[in-house]
C-alpha positions as CSV (number, residue, x, y, z in Angstrom):
1,T,93.1,86.4,99.0
2,L,93.6,89.1,101.2
3,E,93.9,91.9,98.2
4,A,90.4,90.7,97.1
5,I,88.8,91.0,100.5
6,Q,90.1,94.6,100.8
7,N,88.9,95.3,97.4
8,G,85.6,93.9,98.4
9,L,85.7,96.1,101.6
10,T,86.6,99.2,99.2
11,V,83.6,98.8,97.0
12,I,81.5,98.9,100.2
13,D,83.0,101.8,101.5
14,A,82.3,103.6,98.3
15,E,78.9,102.7,98.0
16,R,78.4,103.5,101.5
17,A,80.0,106.9,101.3
18,F,77.4,107.9,98.2
19,N,74.4,106.3,100.0
20,T,74.1,103.9,97.7
21,L,74.6,100.5,99.1
22,V,71.3,99.1,98.1
23,E,72.5,95.5,97.7
24,V,71.1,94.3,101.0
25,E,67.9,95.9,100.8
26,I,67.3,94.0,97.4
27,Q,68.6,91.0,98.7
28,R,65.7,91.4,101.8
29,T,63.3,92.0,99.4
30,V,64.0,89.2,97.2
31,L,64.3,86.8,100.7
32,H,61.2,88.4,102.0
33,A,59.1,87.3,98.9
34,G,61.0,83.7,98.6
35,G,59.5,81.1,96.4
36,F,59.3,81.8,92.8
37,V,61.0,85.1,93.2
38,L,64.2,83.5,95.1
39,E,64.2,80.6,92.9
40,A,63.8,82.7,89.5
41,V,66.9,84.9,90.8
42,N,69.2,82.1,91.8
43,W,68.5,80.2,88.4
44,T,68.9,83.4,86.4
45,Y,72.4,83.8,88.1
46,W,73.5,80.2,87.3
47,L,71.8,80.0,84.0
48,S,72.6,83.8,82.6
49,Q,76.2,83.3,82.3
50,F,76.4,80.2,80.0
51,A,73.2,78.7,79.1
52,V,71.2,81.8,77.7
53,L,74.3,83.5,76.4
54,G,75.3,80.0,74.6
55,I,71.9,79.3,73.0
56,G,71.5,82.9,72.3
57,L,74.7,82.9,70.4
58,L,73.5,79.5,68.6
59,W,70.6,81.1,67.7
60,I,72.7,83.8,65.9
61,Y,74.8,81.5,64.3
62,F,71.9,79.8,62.9
63,R,69.3,82.0,62.4
64,R,71.1,85.2,61.8
65,N,74.6,84.3,60.8
66,D,75.4,87.7,59.2
67,A,75.4,89.1,63.0
68,F,77.3,86.1,64.5
69,V,80.8,87.4,64.2
70,T,79.8,90.9,65.3
71,V,78.1,89.2,68.6
72,R,80.6,86.8,69.3
73,N,83.7,89.1,68.8
74,W,82.1,91.8,71.4
75,V,81.4,88.7,74.2
76,F,85.2,87.5,73.5
77,A,86.6,90.8,73.8
78,T,84.5,91.8,76.7
79,N,85.5,88.7,78.5
80,L,88.9,89.0,77.9
81,L,88.9,92.6,79.3
82,A,87.3,91.5,82.3
83,L,89.8,88.8,82.8
84,V,92.4,91.9,82.8
85,G,90.2,93.1,85.3
86,Y,90.1,90.3,87.8
87,V,94.2,89.9,87.6
88,L,94.4,93.5,88.1
89,M,91.8,94.0,90.8
90,P,90.4,90.7,92.3
91,T,87.3,91.7,94.3
92,A,85.4,89.3,96.8
93,P,81.6,89.4,96.2
94,P,79.2,90.8,98.6
95,R,78.2,87.2,99.7
96,M,81.6,87.2,101.6
97,F,80.7,89.7,103.9
98,P,77.7,88.6,105.8
99,E,78.7,90.8,108.5
100,Y,77.5,93.7,106.5
101,G,74.1,91.8,106.2
102,F,74.7,90.1,102.7
103,V,73.3,86.8,102.4
104,D,74.5,83.9,99.8
105,T,71.1,83.1,98.7
106,L,72.7,80.1,96.6
107,A,73.9,78.5,99.5
108,Q,70.8,78.9,101.3
109,S,68.3,77.4,99.0
110,A,70.0,76.4,95.9
111,S,71.3,72.6,95.3
112,V,73.9,74.3,93.2
113,N,76.0,76.6,95.0
114,H,79.4,78.1,95.1
115,G,80.4,75.4,97.8
116,S,79.7,72.6,95.2
117,S,82.8,70.7,94.2
118,F,82.2,71.1,90.6
119,I,81.7,75.3,91.0
120,E,84.7,75.5,93.4
121,L,87.1,73.4,90.6
122,A,85.6,75.6,87.9
123,S,85.4,79.3,89.1
124,N,87.1,82.1,90.6
125,P,85.3,83.0,94.0
126,Y,87.0,86.5,93.6
127,A,85.7,87.6,90.2
128,A,83.2,90.0,90.9
129,M,84.9,93.1,89.4
130,P,83.6,93.9,86.5
131,S,80.7,91.6,86.4
132,V,80.8,89.8,83.0
133,H,77.2,88.5,84.1
134,A,76.3,92.0,83.4
135,A,78.4,92.7,80.2
136,D,77.5,89.7,78.7
137,A,73.5,89.8,79.3
138,L,73.9,93.1,77.9
139,I,75.4,92.0,74.9
140,I,73.1,89.3,74.5
141,G,70.1,91.1,75.4
142,F,70.4,93.9,72.8
143,A,71.7,91.9,70.0
144,M,69.1,89.5,70.3
145,A,66.6,92.5,70.9
146,T,67.8,93.6,67.2
147,L,67.8,90.3,65.7
148,V,64.6,88.9,66.5
149,K,61.4,89.8,64.2
150,S,58.6,89.5,67.2
151,R,58.2,92.8,69.1
152,W,57.0,91.3,72.4
153,A,60.3,89.0,72.0
154,A,62.5,92.1,71.2
155,A,61.0,93.7,74.4
156,L,61.9,90.8,76.4
157,W,65.3,90.9,75.2
158,T,65.8,94.4,75.7
159,L,64.7,93.9,79.4
160,W,67.3,90.8,79.7
161,P,70.2,92.9,81.3
162,T,68.0,94.5,83.5
163,W,66.6,91.3,84.9
164,V,70.2,89.8,85.4
165,W,71.5,92.9,86.9
166,I,69.0,92.5,89.5
167,S,69.4,88.8,90.0
168,V,73.3,88.9,90.6
169,M,72.8,91.8,93.1
170,A,69.7,89.7,94.9
171,T,72.0,86.7,94.9
172,G,74.9,88.2,96.7
173,N,77.2,88.2,93.7
174,H,77.7,91.1,92.5
175,F,77.4,94.9,93.9
176,W,76.1,97.8,91.7
177,L,79.6,99.0,91.3
178,D,80.7,95.6,89.4
179,I,77.6,95.8,87.2
180,V,78.5,99.3,86.0
181,A,82.3,98.0,85.7
182,G,81.3,95.3,83.7
183,V,78.6,97.5,81.4
184,G,81.5,99.7,81.0
185,V,84.3,97.0,79.7
């Protein structure tokens, strides 16, 4: 919608005003690296929201059931608040602004992308602000970090949110301000 495009442009203007429009450079770095790095950010974008979150919740349910209701409720409340954000401030993601140097890496190199019929049917193209990818990665990452027994697994789960945040910017699906709003939610 026109409002979503305008809101996306407002985010670009705000980031430019503070000299923090870093997403284009993140994308350039990932696109230049190509190969495994590009595949990793593309797959992270798709898998973090449903597969990793779902598997994490299942693991908590079966292995640390005492924590399940709390983590589930955090995820539910966060997604509900984000839905309010999508209604009040629909925002186009960076990939919709190629004139500013943004690239839709999923459309360029992934077989599943936002133009795929199932994805078009099941998604809202103007649901960038706040980033639920960022919020859910933070919740599941830190929940798992506190619940797993292995120190190395806890360290990896602690890094999970940062990797997701980099991935959603590298794929052109979120601005860093979307991530901040997601973490805020």
